[in-house]
Each structure stands twice: as structure tokens, then as C-alpha cells.
C-alpha positions as CSV (number, residue, x, y, z in Angstrom):
1,M,-12.5,1.7,-10.5
2,S,-10.7,1.3,-14.1
3,A,-8.4,-1.3,-15.0
4,L,-4.6,-1.0,-15.5
5,R,-2.5,-2.0,-18.5
6,E,1.3,-1.6,-17.7
7,P,2.6,0.9,-19.5
8,E,5.3,0.6,-22.3
9,D,9.4,0.6,-21.4
10,T,9.8,4.0,-22.8
11,A,7.3,6.2,-21.2
12,P,8.9,8.2,-17.9
13,V,7.5,6.6,-14.2
14,Y,6.8,9.1,-11.1
15,P,6.8,7.3,-8.0
16,I,4.3,9.2,-6.2
17,V,3.7,9.2,-2.3
18,F,0.6,11.2,-0.8
19,K,-2.1,11.0,2.5
20,I,-5.1,10.8,2.1
21,Q,-7.9,11.6,4.5
22,V,-11.4,10.8,4.2
23,V,-14.4,10.7,6.0
24,V,-16.8,8.2,5.6
25,Q,-20.6,7.9,6.8
26,G,-21.7,4.0,7.2
27,T,-25.6,3.3,8.2
28,D,-24.9,3.4,11.9
29,Y,-21.0,4.6,12.6
30,S,-19.0,7.9,10.6
31,A,-15.2,6.7,10.3
32,G,-12.2,8.2,9.6
33,V,-9.9,6.5,6.5
34,E,-6.7,7.2,6.1
35,F,-3.9,6.6,3.6
36,R,-0.3,7.0,3.7
37,G,0.1,5.7,-0.4
38,G,1.5,5.2,-3.4
39,A,1.1,5.5,-7.0
40,V,2.7,5.0,-10.1
41,V,2.4,7.8,-12.8
42,T,3.2,6.9,-16.1
43,L,2.9,9.6,-19.2
44,E,1.2,7.8,-21.6
45,D,0.0,9.1,-25.5
46,D,-3.0,10.5,-24.1
47,G,-2.2,11.8,-20.9
48,Y,-0.9,10.9,-17.2
49,L,-2.1,7.9,-16.1
50,A,-1.6,7.2,-12.2
51,H,-1.6,3.5,-11.2
52,G,-2.3,2.6,-7.5
53,L,-0.2,1.5,-5.8
54,K,-1.2,1.0,-2.0
55,P,-4.3,1.3,-2.6
56,G,-4.3,-0.9,-5.8
57,G,-7.1,-1.6,-8.4
58,V,-7.4,2.3,-8.6
59,A,-6.1,4.2,-11.2
60,G,-6.7,8.1,-12.7
61,I,-6.2,10.2,-15.0
62,G,-5.3,13.7,-16.3
63,A,-3.6,16.3,-18.7
64,T,-1.1,16.6,-15.6
65,L,1.1,14.4,-13.2
66,V,-0.9,16.1,-10.1
67,E,-4.3,16.5,-12.8
68,A,-4.2,12.3,-12.6
69,Y,-3.2,12.4,-8.6
70,F,-6.5,13.9,-8.0
71,D,-8.5,11.8,-10.1
72,L,-6.9,8.6,-8.5
73,K,-7.9,10.0,-5.4
74,T,-11.8,11.1,-6.0
75,N,-11.8,7.3,-7.6
76,I,-10.1,5.8,-4.6
77,E,-13.2,8.4,-2.9
78,L,-15.7,6.8,-4.2
79,V,-14.5,3.3,-3.7
80,L,-14.3,4.0,0.3
81,Y,-18.4,5.4,-0.1
82,E,-18.7,2.5,-1.9
83,L,-17.6,0.2,0.9
84,A,-19.6,2.0,3.1
85,A,-22.7,1.5,1.6
86,K,-21.9,-3.0,1.4
87,A,-20.9,-2.7,4.4
88,S,-23.7,-4.0,7.6
89,D,-21.7,-2.2,9.9
90,Y,-17.9,-1.1,10.9
91,S,-16.1,-4.2,11.6
92,E,-17.0,-5.0,7.7
93,F,-16.1,-1.5,6.2
94,R,-13.2,-2.0,8.5
95,G,-12.1,-5.3,7.1
96,S,-13.4,-3.8,3.3
97,V,-10.9,-0.9,3.5
98,S,-7.6,-3.4,4.7
99,H,-8.5,-5.4,1.9
100,F,-8.7,-3.0,-0.2
101,F,-5.4,-0.7,0.4
102,R,-3.6,-4.3,0.0
103,D,-5.1,-5.1,-3.4
104,T,-1.4,-4.4,-5.1
105,D,0.1,-5.7,-8.2
106,S,3.4,-6.8,-8.4
107,W,4.1,-4.8,-11.9
108,A,3.1,-1.6,-9.3
109,E,5.6,-2.8,-6.9
110,E,8.1,-3.3,-9.1
111,A,7.8,-0.1,-11.3
112,F,8.1,1.7,-7.8
113,A,10.8,0.6,-6.2
114,E,13.0,0.5,-9.7
115,A,11.7,4.7,-10.0
116,R,12.2,6.0,-6.5
117,T,15.8,4.6,-7.3
118,Q,15.7,6.9,-10.2
119,V,14.6,10.0,-8.2
120,A,17.1,9.4,-5.6
121,A,19.8,9.1,-8.3
122,G,18.4,12.6,-9.7
123,Q,17.6,10.7,-12.9
124,V,13.8,12.2,-12.8
125,T,13.0,15.4,-13.2
126,C,9.4,17.1,-11.9
127,D,8.2,19.8,-9.8
128,L,6.8,18.2,-7.2
129,P,9.2,18.0,-3.7
130,V,11.6,14.7,-3.0
131,K,9.9,13.3,0.0
132,A,11.2,10.1,1.8
133,N,9.0,6.9,1.1
134,P,6.9,6.2,4.2
135,A,5.7,3.0,5.1
136,L,2.9,2.8,3.0
137,R,0.0,2.6,5.4
138,H,-3.8,2.5,6.0
139,R,-5.9,3.2,9.3
140,V,-9.4,3.0,9.9
141,V,-10.5,4.9,13.4
142,R,-14.2,5.1,14.1
143,F,-15.5,8.0,15.7
144,E,-17.0,8.1,18.5
145,E,-18.1,12.1,18.5
146,Q,-18.1,14.2,15.9
147,L,-15.1,16.8,16.5
148,P,-13.2,19.0,14.4
149,E,-10.3,17.4,14.8
150,N,-11.5,14.5,12.8
151,N,-11.1,16.5,9.7
152,P,-8.9,15.7,7.3
153,E,-5.6,17.7,6.9
154,P,-4.6,18.4,4.0
155,H,-2.8,15.6,1.4
156,G,1.1,16.0,1.3
157,L,1.9,15.1,-2.2
158,G,5.2,14.3,-3.2
159,L,8.2,12.2,-5.5
160,A,9.2,8.8,-3.2
161,G,12.9,8.8,-3.7
162,L,14.6,8.8,-0.6
163,R,14.8,5.9,2.1
164,E,11.8,5.3,3.4
165,E,11.0,6.9,6.6
166,A,10.6,4.5,10.0
167,A,6.7,3.2,10.7
């Protein structure tokens, strides 16, 4: 996991929302993890830095905003695989995922809320579509059967800028 640092106040801030679905294999179970997550992406001197909001405690870097998101996504997946490797069973894994998702720092929460207001006001220019901010949440499902319906769906990356969706 990468250490997060607060960017300079003048750096552009992009509040992104996304959906990640990952299939994880534990010692005696298969599980699907879904994050309706959020991150704060800042433009730094050497590229873009995606600060995880939910899940928190993880970051991604890249030459573009989308590359930083994909690096963040990869790092989230690596944490999930690590949690599965350390968990003695499905119940412990599920609890570890919940803790990981809820680990948020106050700077990211404040930056996300402020940047979302700026997107809604049309003050942020970006090629991503502006989406309603989903209720950020997670879900862990134990697969009883290996079915095609258990395959992950493509991500839905966009800028948060509209009112929150109903949970």
C-alpha cells in the first residue's frame, strides 16, 4: 500500500466514483467483493495521484487520471488478495474487507466533498462523464456455486458531481 500525502492547495482535485468487482479465492471459499467506491485524484508535478477514499489507505499513480485510477484499482485488488491469504476463513475475510473499506482519512473526505461541489457547479473540466454520487458501500458475497453470473461487471468510472443516489 502507498502512503498518502496531502497535495498542495492549488492542485486540481477530481472526485471520482467507481465500481470494482473482484473474485477472490480463499483457502476454503470463493467470494465476490464489490466496492461502490470513491477516490480523490490530484494533479501533481509528476503526474496524477489517486487517493483512496473508500476504500481508503491505498493509492494509485499515473500519467493520466484514468491511469492513476487503474493503478489504484490494481492496488485495491492486491490488498484483497492479501486479505484472503491472511484470513483463516470466509468470516474473517469478510470482516477484514469491511475494515479496509471503512478506513478513510479526513482529508480525503473533505477534499472529495469540496471537489464534488465544484464539479456540480461546472468548475472542473474533465473528459469523464459526471455521475450521481452513489452511496459509497461494499459487499462481500460467498459463492456457493461457480456460475457465470459471478463474473465481475466492467467498472463505471465517472466524476462525482450530482446529488447522492438513494442507497
